[in-house]
N, C-alpha and C positions, 0 to 999 in steps of 0.2 A: 174758213173751212172748219166746221164743227164735227164732221163725221169721223168716226174712228178709223185709223189707218188699216187698210186691208188690201192685200196684193191683188185680189180679184174684183173688188167693187170700188176701188179708189176713184176719186175724181182727180183730174189732172190740173197741175198748176200752170203749165205752159205747153205750147204746141209750136214746133218749128219744122216746117217742111214735111208734115205727115208723121213726125215723131213727137209723142206726148210723154211728159215726165211728171211723176208725183214723188216727192221726197218723203216716203213713208217712214223712214228712220227718224227724221227730224220731228215729224208729226207724232211719232210714238214716244218721243222724249229721249232718244239716243244722244249720247254725248261723244263717245270715242269711236262709234261706228256710223258710217253712212249707209243708207239703204234707199234705193230709188227704183220705182217701177217704170219701165220704158215700154211704150206701146208703139209699134212701128207698122204703119200702113204698107201695103205692097209697094215696092219701089223706094221706100224711105230708108234712110240710114241715120245712125247716131254717131257723130264725131268722126274726125279723120283718124287714120291709123296713128296710135299714140302709145307712149311708153311712160309709165310712172316710175320714178326713182325712189320715192319715199313710201309709197302705198301699194298694197295688194288689193285686187278686186276679185270678186267671185260672181260669175254669171250663172243664174238659175233660169232655165227656160220654163216658163209657165204655160205658154200656148204658142202654136205655130211652129215654123221651121226657119228661124233666122240664120243668116250666114255669118260665120265668124271669119274675119280676115286677120292673119298674123304675118310676121316677117317670113315664115316658112311656107305660107300658102293660105288657102281658103277651104272651109268645109261647112256643110249644113249641120245645124244642131237640131235635136229632136226634143219634144216635150219631156220634162223631167231631167234633162241632161244638166250637169253641173261642170263648169269650167273655171279653174283657178288661173288668174292672170297675175303671175308673180312680179315682184319688183324687178326693174331693169328690162333690157331688150328682149329677154326670153318671154316676157309677159306682154309684149306689144299686141294690141288688139283694136279692132273696129267691128261694129255690128251693122248689118244691113238686112233688109227683108227683100229677097229676090223671089219670094213665093207669091202666090195669088191670094193668100189669106193673111189676116192681121197676125202679127207676132207680138208676144208679151214676154218680157224678161224682168227678173229682179236682179239688180246688181248691188251687192253688199261690198263695202270697202272699209279699210282702215282710214283714219283721218289724221295722219301725221303731217304736221306742218313744221318748218317750211317744206315745200314740195317743188320738184322740177319735173315737168312733163315735156318729153321730146316728141316732135312730130316728124318722123324720119322721111316721109314722102315730100314734105314741105321744106325741111331743113330748119325748122324753128324750134325754139325751146321756150316754154312758158315757166317763169319763175313766180312763185306766190308764197307769201308769208301767212296767208289764211285762205280758206275756201273762197273762190271768186263770187259765188252766189250766196251772200250772207246778208242778213238784216242787222247784223251787229253794228253799233256805232263805232266810228273810228276812235281808237284809244291813242291820243297824241303821244303819250309817254312810250308806247310800244311801236307805233308806226304801222304802215301797211305797204306791201310791195306786191303789185300785180303787173308784170311786164312780160312782153314777148320779145325775144331776141332771135335774129337769124344767125345760125351757127357760123356761117362764113364771115360774119362781122366780128366775131370774137378772135382773140389772140391767145396763144398758149404762153404762159409764163411759168418757168420752173419755180418750184416752191421756195428756193433760196434766192430768188431775184425779185427786184421791184418791177412793177409794170412800167412801160414807157410813159412819160408825161406829155 
């Protein structure tokens, strides 16, 4: 892809169920920030409801009227609206397009690693030591962790005790 990144004229890198994504931040050369354009066809959604524990995201509505789902409920967004998704459960979010027109959003995020992402409706936690969609080669001296755990499979261990063996 040789075209310059542009939130309005970008070409998309992949399509999943009517949701297209272009990582414009990476293409612009960003290192510490992520920025992706998501285009959602009517009826499409992006991701399950999720919570970031290390990173904040900011949603900027470029076109259409996507629906934002949070732990507190749902509401339609309008073009030009900006929503901050803070770290932790207060920033839980999911986007879908319930309208009859295409919706386009820019999501800008910090890129702190390691990261834990909780999926409250599924009861899963995704642990990652680096972004999951990377072209970077594996650095054996550092390692790589990309794992999903079901919260019910975990056990609580007080900080002053060893886990059972």
